[in-house]
N, CA, C and O atoms as a MOPAC input file, in Angstrom:
PM7 MOZYME 1SCF
protein

 N      0.94900 1    -1.01000 1     0.00900 1
 C     -0.03900 1     0.05200 1    -0.16500 1
 C      1.06200 1     1.27400 1    -0.08000 1
 O      2.12300 1     1.36000 1     0.53800 1
 N      0.47900 1     2.04100 1    -0.81800 1
 C      1.19300 1     3.13700 1    -0.84600 1
 C     -0.20600 1     4.65500 1    -0.47200 1
 O     -1.28900 1     4.89700 1    -1.00300 1
 N      0.52100 1     5.30300 1     0.60000 1
 C     -0.54100 1     6.74500 1     0.69400 1
 C     -0.03900 1     7.79800 1     0.67400 1
 O      0.59700 1     8.37700 1     1.55500 1
 N     -0.44100 1     8.26800 1    -0.88400 1
 C     -0.21200 1     9.62900 1    -1.05300 1
 C     -0.29400 1    11.03100 1    -0.76500 1
 O     -1.09400 1    11.62200 1    -1.49000 1
 N      0.28900 1    11.71700 1     0.06500 1
 C      0.04100 1    12.98700 1     0.66200 1
 C      0.37800 1    14.27100 1     0.11100 1
 O      1.53300 1    14.31600 1    -0.31200 1
 N     -0.21000 1    15.20200 1     0.00700 1
 C      0.29100 1    16.44000 1    -0.27700 1
 C     -0.33300 1    17.64500 1     0.33500 1
 O     -1.51800 1    17.93000 1     0.16100 1
 N      0.65600 1    18.48200 1     1.19600 1
 C     -0.02400 1    19.54600 1     1.85200 1
 C      0.18100 1    20.90000 1     1.14100 1
 O      1.26300 1    20.94400 1     0.55400 1
 N     -0.54200 1    21.97500 1     1.04200 1
 C     -0.46700 1    22.71100 1     0.09200 1
 C     -1.00700 1    24.52400 1     0.46500 1
 O     -1.70500 1    24.76800 1     1.44900 1
 N     -0.73600 1    25.15600 1    -0.09100 1
 C     -1.43900 1    26.64700 1     0.10200 1
 C     -1.52300 1    27.35300 1    -1.43400 1
 O     -0.62200 1    27.42300 1    -2.27000 1
 N     -2.91400 1    27.85400 1    -1.52000 1
 C     -3.26900 1    28.38600 1    -2.58000 1
 C     -2.74400 1    29.49800 1    -3.24500 1
 O     -1.71600 1    29.86900 1    -2.67900 1
 N     -3.02900 1    30.17200 1    -4.20600 1
 C     -2.53200 1    31.31600 1    -4.28700 1
 C     -4.21000 1    32.56800 1    -4.42000 1
 O     -4.45900 1    33.74500 1    -4.68400 1
 N     -4.79200 1    31.55000 1    -4.10800 1
 C     -6.50900 1    32.22400 1    -4.23400 1
 C     -6.31900 1    33.03600 1    -2.39700 1
 O     -5.59200 1    32.71500 1    -1.45700 1
 N     -7.31400 1    34.11500 1    -2.55000 1
 C     -7.44800 1    34.54500 1    -1.04300 1
 C     -8.52400 1    33.41300 1    -0.03200 1
 O     -9.54000 1    32.93200 1    -0.53300 1
 N     -8.15600 1    33.14700 1     1.24100 1
 C     -9.16900 1    32.63500 1     1.76800 1
 C    -10.53900 1    32.76200 1     1.70000 1
 O    -11.21600 1    33.78600 1     1.62200 1
 N    -10.83900 1    31.71300 1     1.73500 1
 C    -12.47000 1    31.40000 1     1.77100 1
 C    -13.32200 1    31.97600 1     0.53000 1
 O    -14.52700 1    32.22000 1     0.59300 1
 N    -12.32500 1    32.19800 1    -0.86900 1
 C    -12.58800 1    32.99100 1    -2.00500 1
 C    -13.42000 1    31.98900 1    -2.67400 1
 O    -13.57600 1    30.86900 1    -2.18800 1
 N    -14.16500 1    32.50100 1    -4.19300 1
 C    -15.12600 1    31.67300 1    -4.62800 1
 C    -14.04800 1    30.64100 1    -5.47000 1
 O    -14.43500 1    29.48200 1    -5.61900 1
 N    -13.00700 1    30.93300 1    -5.90400 1
 C    -11.75400 1    30.53000 1    -6.70500 1
 C    -10.92800 1    29.47000 1    -5.62600 1
 O    -10.26700 1    28.52400 1    -6.05500 1
 N    -11.02500 1    29.68000 1    -4.62200 1
 C    -10.48600 1    28.77100 1    -3.69900 1
 C    -11.74100 1    27.23800 1    -3.78600 1
 O    -11.56200 1    26.17900 1    -4.38700 1
 N    -12.82900 1    27.62000 1    -3.03800 1
 C    -13.88900 1    26.83000 1    -3.23400 1
 C    -14.04800 1    26.24400 1    -4.51300 1
 O    -14.72000 1    25.24700 1    -4.25000 1
 N    -13.86500 1    26.24300 1    -5.62000 1
 C    -13.52100 1    25.99600 1    -6.72300 1
 C    -12.76100 1    24.85700 1    -7.25700 1
 O    -12.95400 1    23.91100 1    -8.02100 1
 N    -11.82500 1    25.34000 1    -6.54000 1
 C    -10.09000 1    24.31600 1    -6.80800 1
 C    -10.62800 1    23.04300 1    -6.18600 1
 O    -10.78800 1    21.90800 1    -6.63700 1
 N    -10.84400 1    23.57400 1    -5.05400 1
 C    -11.21400 1    22.25600 1    -4.08100 1
 C    -12.52900 1    21.12100 1    -4.77000 1
 O    -12.52400 1    19.89300 1    -4.85300 1
 N    -13.32600 1    21.88900 1    -5.08800 1
 C    -14.43600 1    21.18200 1    -5.68800 1
 C    -13.88600 1    20.57500 1    -6.94600 1
 O    -14.08200 1    19.36300 1    -6.86200 1
 N    -13.26100 1    20.88500 1    -8.12000 1
 C    -13.05000 1    20.37500 1    -9.02800 1
 C    -11.71300 1    19.40600 1    -8.96100 1
 O    -11.20300 1    18.73700 1    -9.86000 1
 N    -11.33800 1    19.55900 1    -7.62300 1
 C     -9.93600 1    18.39200 1    -7.56900 1
 C    -10.57500 1    17.18100 1    -7.07300 1
 O     -9.73100 1    16.28600 1    -7.04100 1
 N    -11.63800 1    16.80800 1    -6.70100 1
 C    -12.38700 1    15.60900 1    -6.66100 1
 C    -12.41100 1    15.15600 1    -7.54500 1
 O    -12.86800 1    14.01300 1    -7.51300 1
 N    -11.95400 1    15.70200 1    -8.93100 1
 C    -11.87200 1    14.67300 1   -10.40100 1
 C    -11.18600 1    13.64200 1    -9.88500 1
 O    -11.44100 1    12.52200 1   -10.32700 1
 N     -9.95200 1    13.83100 1    -8.61500 1
 C     -8.80400 1    12.77900 1    -8.92400 1
 C     -9.37000 1    11.67800 1    -8.13500 1
 O     -8.89000 1    10.55900 1    -8.32200 1
 N    -10.51500 1    11.85400 1    -7.10300 1
 C    -11.07100 1    10.52800 1    -6.41600 1
 C    -11.55500 1     9.63500 1    -7.37400 1
 O    -11.53800 1     8.50300 1    -6.89100 1
 N    -11.98300 1     9.64300 1    -8.53100 1
 C    -12.38400 1     9.22600 1    -9.50700 1
 C    -11.64100 1     8.29200 1   -10.34200 1
 O    -12.05600 1     7.26400 1   -10.87500 1
 N    -10.20500 1     8.92900 1   -10.38100 1
 C     -9.44700 1     8.02000 1   -11.24000 1
 C     -9.11000 1     6.29100 1   -10.66800 1
 O     -8.98300 1     5.86400 1    -9.52000 1
 N     -9.05200 1     5.71700 1   -11.74700 1
 C     -8.81000 1     4.27000 1   -10.99600 1
 C     -7.71200 1     3.59000 1   -10.32700 1
 O     -6.66100 1     3.45100 1   -10.95200 1
 N     -7.82200 1     3.12200 1    -9.07000 1
 C     -7.03800 1     2.73200 1    -8.37100 1
 C     -7.04300 1     3.82100 1    -7.05200 1
 O     -6.87200 1     3.36200 1    -5.92300 1
 N     -7.17600 1     4.76700 1    -7.18400 1
 C     -7.38000 1     5.99700 1    -5.99000 1
 C     -8.30300 1     4.95900 1    -4.86500 1
 O     -9.14400 1     4.13600 1    -5.22900 1
 N     -7.90900 1     5.23600 1    -3.45500 1
 C     -8.89000 1     4.72400 1    -2.68900 1
 C     -8.64900 1     5.64900 1    -1.56800 1
 O     -7.48300 1     5.94300 1    -1.30400 1
 N     -9.91800 1     6.29300 1    -0.66500 1
 C     -9.92800 1     6.71400 1     0.54900 1
 C     -9.25900 1     8.19300 1    -0.00700 1
 O     -8.13300 1     8.51600 1     0.37100 1
 N     -9.87500 1     8.86900 1    -0.73100 1
 C     -9.40300 1    10.46300 1    -1.22900 1
 C    -10.09900 1    10.95800 1    -0.25000 1
 O    -11.29500 1    10.80200 1    -0.00400 1
 N     -9.06800 1    11.74200 1     0.46700 1
 C     -9.59000 1    12.99500 1     1.33800 1
 C     -9.22700 1    14.48700 1     0.93100 1
 O     -8.21100 1    14.60800 1     0.24700 1
 N     -9.83800 1    15.49000 1     1.22200 1
 C     -9.58200 1    16.55000 1     1.25000 1
 C     -9.46700 1    17.24300 1     2.70200 1
 O    -10.46200 1    16.99200 1     3.38200 1
 N     -8.64800 1    17.93500 1     3.26200 1
 C     -8.07200 1    18.08600 1     4.88900 1
 C     -7.85600 1    19.66100 1     4.79700 1
 O     -7.03600 1    20.14800 1     4.01900 1
 N     -8.55400 1    20.32700 1     5.54300 1
 C     -8.06400 1    21.48800 1     6.14200 1
 C     -6.68800 1    21.51000 1     7.15900 1
 O     -6.79700 1    20.98200 1     8.26600 1
 N     -5.38200 1    22.13900 1     6.75200 1
 C     -4.77100 1    22.10300 1     7.71700 1
 C     -4.75800 1    23.06600 1     8.94100 1
 O     -4.89200 1    24.28900 1     8.89900 1
 N     -4.55800 1    22.22400 1    10.11900 1
 C     -4.90600 1    23.32700 1    11.49000 1
 C     -3.38700 1    23.45800 1    11.95500 1
 O     -3.22700 1    24.66600 1    12.13400 1
 N     -2.36100 1    22.88400 1    12.19900 1
 C     -1.53000 1    23.12100 1    12.57200 1
 C     -0.64200 1    24.51300 1    12.62800 1
 O     -0.18700 1    24.89400 1    11.54900 1
 N     -0.35900 1    25.30600 1    13.81400 1
 C      0.43300 1    26.62300 1    13.89300 1
 C      1.72900 1    26.67000 1    13.10500 1
 O      2.31600 1    27.60100 1    12.55500 1
 N      2.03300 1    25.17600 1    13.24100 1
 C      3.71800 1    24.79700 1    13.04300 1
 C      4.08200 1    25.17100 1    11.76500 1
 O      5.30000 1    25.19500 1    11.58800 1
 N      3.22200 1    25.54400 1    10.58700 1
 C      3.39200 1    25.99700 1     9.19900 1
 C      2.29700 1    26.23100 1     8.77800 1
 O      1.24900 1    25.93900 1     9.35500 1
 N      2.45700 1    27.10500 1     7.11400 1
 C      1.49000 1    28.07900 1     7.19400 1
 C      0.83100 1    27.50500 1     5.49600 1
 O      0.50100 1    28.16400 1     4.51000 1
 N      0.85100 1    25.78300 1     5.79200 1
 C     -0.02000 1    25.33700 1     4.48300 1
 C     -1.60000 1    25.36300 1     4.93900 1
 O     -2.00500 1    25.30400 1     6.10000 1
 N     -2.29000 1    25.45200 1     3.90000 1
 C     -3.73700 1    25.34400 1     4.57800 1
 C     -4.53400 1    23.87100 1     4.17800 1
 O     -5.29200 1    23.35600 1     4.99900 1
 N     -4.34700 1    23.40600 1     3.17600 1
 C     -5.31100 1    22.24400 1     2.78500 1
 C     -4.42900 1    21.06000 1     2.62600 1
 O     -3.24100 1    21.35400 1     2.49500 1
 N     -4.69300 1    19.89000 1     2.60700 1
 C     -3.82600 1    18.58900 1     2.14700 1
 C     -5.09400 1    17.90100 1     1.70900 1
 O     -6.25600 1    18.08700 1     2.07000 1
 N     -4.49500 1    16.92700 1     0.70100 1
 C     -4.89100 1    15.64700 1    -0.11000 1
 C     -4.49500 1    14.45200 1     0.59600 1
 O     -3.48900 1    14.53000 1     1.30200 1
 N     -5.13600 1    13.33000 1     0.52200 1
 C     -4.42100 1    11.92300 1     0.86800 1
 C     -5.19500 1    11.13100 1     0.57000 1
 O     -6.40100 1    11.17200 1     0.81400 1
 N     -4.53100 1    10.19500 1    -0.07100 1
 C     -5.46200 1     9.26600 1    -1.39200 1
 C     -4.35000 1     7.99000 1    -0.80800 1
 O     -3.27900 1     8.21500 1    -0.24500 1
 N     -4.89900 1     6.68900 1    -1.09600 1
 C     -4.50900 1     5.34200 1    -0.79400 1
 C     -4.44200 1     4.82900 1    -2.05500 1
 O     -5.32200 1     5.10400 1    -2.87000 1
 N     -2.82400 1     3.58300 1    -2.54300 1
 C     -2.91000 1     3.06100 1    -3.53900 1
 C     -2.73900 1     1.63900 1    -3.08000 1
 O     -1.95900 1     1.38900 1    -2.16200 1
 N     -3.59900 1     0.47100 1    -3.82000 1
 C     -2.99000 1    -0.90300 1    -3.46500 1
 C     -1.38400 1    -1.53900 1    -3.80100 1
 O     -0.84100 1    -2.57500 1    -3.41800 1
 N     -0.93200 1    -0.47600 1    -4.64700 1
 C      0.58400 1    -1.15100 1    -4.70800 1
 C      1.36700 1     0.24900 1    -6.24200 1
 O      0.69100 1     1.10500 1    -6.81100 1
 N      2.51200 1     0.03600 1    -6.41200 1
 C      3.21200 1     0.62700 1    -7.00800 1
 C      2.50900 1     1.13600 1    -8.16400 1
 O      2.38400 1     2.30700 1    -8.52300 1
 N      1.90700 1    -0.32300 1    -8.88700 1
 C      1.50200 1    -0.47200 1   -10.37700 1
 C     -0.14100 1     0.94200 1   -10.56600 1
 O     -0.55600 1     1.66900 1   -11.46800 1
 N     -0.56500 1     0.62500 1    -9.04300 1
 C     -1.82800 1     1.82100 1    -8.79500 1
 C     -1.39000 1     3.16900 1    -8.98600 1
 O     -1.91800 1     4.05900 1    -9.65100 1
 N     -0.17700 1     3.18700 1    -8.19100 1
 C      0.23000 1     4.80100 1    -7.91700 1
 C      0.30700 1     5.24800 1    -9.19700 1
 O     -0.50000 1     6.03600 1    -9.69000 1
 N      1.41700 1     4.69200 1    -9.86100 1
 C      1.85900 1     4.77300 1   -11.35000 1
 C      0.73900 1     5.20600 1   -12.17500 1
 O      0.66800 1     6.37700 1   -12.55000 1
 N     -0.32900 1     4.15500 1   -12.54800 1
 C     -1.48300 1     4.40800 1   -12.91700 1
 C     -2.36500 1     5.81500 1   -13.03800 1
 O     -2.85300 1     6.40000 1   -14.00500 1
 N     -2.34200 1     6.10300 1   -11.51500 1
 C     -2.81000 1     7.22900 1   -11.02500 1
 C     -1.66900 1     8.52500 1   -11.69800 1
 O     -2.25100 1     9.44400 1   -12.27500 1
 N     -0.72400 1     8.57700 1   -11.66100 1
 C      0.31600 1     9.53500 1   -12.02500 1
 C     -0.12400 1     9.64800 1   -13.37600 1
 O     -0.50300 1    10.81300 1   -13.49700 1
 N     -0.26300 1     9.07400 1   -14.39800 1
 C     -0.09100 1     8.57700 1   -15.70900 1
 C     -1.48800 1     8.79100 1   -16.11000 1
 O     -1.74000 1     8.96500 1   -17.30300 1
 N     -2.44800 1     8.79500 1   -15.19800 1
 C     -3.79200 1     8.96800 1   -16.04400 1
 C     -4.12900 1    10.27100 1   -16.65500 1
 O     -3.64700 1    11.10800 1   -15.89100 1
 N     -4.68500 1    10.84800 1   -17.59900 1
 C     -4.92300 1    12.00600 1   -18.42000 1
 C     -5.47200 1    12.60800 1   -17.28800 1
 O     -4.64600 1    13.33200 1   -16.73200 1
 N     -6.74600 1    12.57000 1   -16.64900 1
 C     -7.25800 1    13.47700 1   -15.83900 1
 C     -6.05100 1    14.20300 1   -14.64100 1
 O     -5.83000 1    15.41200 1   -14.57700 1
 N     -5.50600 1    13.35100 1   -13.93000 1
 C     -4.38500 1    13.70300 1   -13.19300 1
 C     -3.71800 1    14.37300 1   -13.81500 1
 O     -3.09000 1    15.11200 1   -13.05700 1
 N     -3.42800 1    14.58500 1   -15.06600 1
 C     -1.84600 1    15.22900 1   -15.90000 1
 C     -2.46900 1    16.31500 1   -16.22600 1
 O     -1.88400 1    17.33100 1   -15.85000 1
 N     -3.97800 1    16.57100 1   -17.09800 1
 C     -4.48100 1    17.64400 1   -16.83900 1
 C     -4.68200 1    18.65900 1   -15.94600 1
 O     -4.60700 1    19.87100 1   -16.14800 1
 N     -5.08800 1    17.73800 1   -14.38600 1
 C     -5.63800 1    18.45000 1   -13.22900 1
 C     -4.05800 1    19.28600 1   -12.97000 1
 O     -4.09400 1    20.47700 1   -12.66400 1
 N     -2.88600 1    18.66800 1   -13.09800 1
 C     -1.59100 1    19.47300 1   -12.65300 1
 C     -1.34600 1    20.40300 1   -13.16000 1
 O     -0.88500 1    21.44500 1   -12.69600 1
 N     -1.79700 1    19.97300 1   -14.80500 1
 C     -1.00600 1    21.42200 1   -15.96000 1
 C     -2.21200 1    22.34500 1   -15.71900 1
 O     -1.86300 1    23.51000 1   -15.52800 1
 N     -3.48700 1    22.14300 1   -15.67800 1
 C     -4.66900 1    23.37600 1   -15.86600 1
 C     -4.93000 1    23.94800 1   -14.32700 1
 O     -5.30100 1    25.10300 1   -14.11600 1
 N     -4.72100 1    23.13300 1   -13.45800 1
 C     -4.97200 1    23.78600 1   -11.90000 1
 C     -3.74600 1    23.64800 1   -11.08500 1
 O     -3.55200 1    24.84100 1   -10.85600 1
 N     -2.97300 1    23.15000 1   -10.60500 1
 C     -2.27400 1    22.74900 1    -9.75700 1
 C     -1.15000 1    24.09700 1   -10.03800 1
 O     -0.93500 1    25.04200 1    -9.27800 1
 N     -0.55800 1    23.83100 1   -11.34000 1
 C      0.57700 1    24.44900 1   -11.21200 1
 C     -0.20700 1    25.97400 1   -11.29700 1
 O     -0.12200 1    26.43600 1   -10.15900 1
 N     -0.78400 1    26.74100 1   -11.99400 1
 C     -1.39400 1    27.80200 1   -11.90400 1
 C     -1.82300 1    28.52400 1   -10.58400 1
 O     -1.75700 1    29.68900 1   -10.19400 1
 N     -2.31500 1    27.28300 1   -10.02500 1
 C     -3.28600 1    28.01900 1    -8.69000 1
 C     -2.46300 1    27.56300 1    -7.12300 1
 O     -2.79300 1    28.06800 1    -6.05000 1
 N     -1.55100 1    26.70700 1    -7.24300 1
 C     -0.90200 1    26.37000 1    -5.99100 1
 C      0.29000 1    27.23600 1    -5.74300 1
 O      1.16300 1    27.11700 1    -6.60300 1
 N      0.54900 1    28.11300 1    -4.73500 1
 C      1.80400 1    28.45600 1    -4.59400 1
 C      2.77400 1    27.79300 1    -3.47800 1
 O      3.71900 1    28.51800 1    -3.16600 1
 N      2.72100 1    26.88000 1    -3.00300 1
 C      3.27900 1    26.09900 1    -2.03500 1
 C      2.93800 1    24.81900 1    -2.03200 1
 O      1.75100 1    24.55200 1    -2.21600 1
 N      4.00800 1    23.62300 1    -1.80000 1
 C      3.28200 1    22.46200 1    -1.57700 1
 C      4.39100 1    21.52600 1    -1.32500 1
 O      5.50700 1    21.63500 1    -1.83300 1
 N      3.99400 1    20.53400 1    -0.45300 1
 C      5.00100 1    19.68700 1     0.04900 1
 C      4.23200 1    18.06600 1    -0.21300 1
 O      3.12200 1    17.70700 1     0.18200 1
 N      5.16600 1    17.34200 1    -0.94700 1
 C      4.31000 1    16.06600 1    -1.25000 1
 C      5.36900 1    14.58600 1    -0.28100 1
 O      6.57900 1    14.36300 1    -0.28600 1
 N      4.42400 1    13.99600 1     0.30300 1
 C      4.83300 1    12.72300 1     0.79900 1
 C      4.32300 1    11.74700 1     0.74700 1
 O      3.17900 1    11.72200 1     1.20300 1
 N      4.87800 1    10.51400 1     0.19600 1
 C      4.57800 1     9.42600 1    -0.31500 1
 C      4.96200 1     8.36700 1     0.73400 1
 O      6.17400 1     8.15500 1     0.77800 1
 N      4.22200 1     7.66800 1     1.57100 1
 C      4.33800 1     6.61800 1     2.53800 1
 C      4.01700 1     5.28300 1     2.27800 1
 O      2.97500 1     5.14900 1     1.63700 1
 N      4.80900 1     3.88800 1     2.69300 1
 C      4.60200 1     2.79400 1     2.55800 1
 C      4.66700 1     2.33600 1     4.43200 1
 O      5.37600 1     2.78000 1     5.33600 1
 N      3.92700 1     1.61000 1     4.42500 1
 C      4.12500 1     0.55300 1     5.93000 1
 C      5.33700 1     0.13600 1     6.30800 1
 O      5.91800 1    -0.40000 1     5.36400 1
 N      5.97800 1     0.16100 1     7.32200 1
 C      7.10600 1    -0.72500 1     7.57400 1
 C      6.98900 1    -2.09900 1     7.52000 1
 O      7.94900 1    -2.75200 1     7.11200 1
 N      5.74300 1    -2.76700 1     7.94300 1
 C      5.44200 1    -3.93400 1     8.10800 1
 C      4.27900 1    -4.15300 1     7.38500 1
 O      3.75500 1    -5.26700 1     7.38100 1

């Protein structure tokens, strides 16, 4: 299993229509084959200035690679993520045992 996570800050103003539209449109990622347990999260720690997080799981490396190579993921990154995300940190985890 691979858990793919990303925390990020948008270029949009807090609680703006643009912010809401980005988050709503990002739900397309949940429909990509292989994606399990897709979550959109609000980052609440005062220890960093990221505002949101996405988390999802994949059964194995093949499912994760399929997600990364899927046309909907590629289009979302190109058309929405790159233009609208100000900063991010991506972390992928695999269980220790």
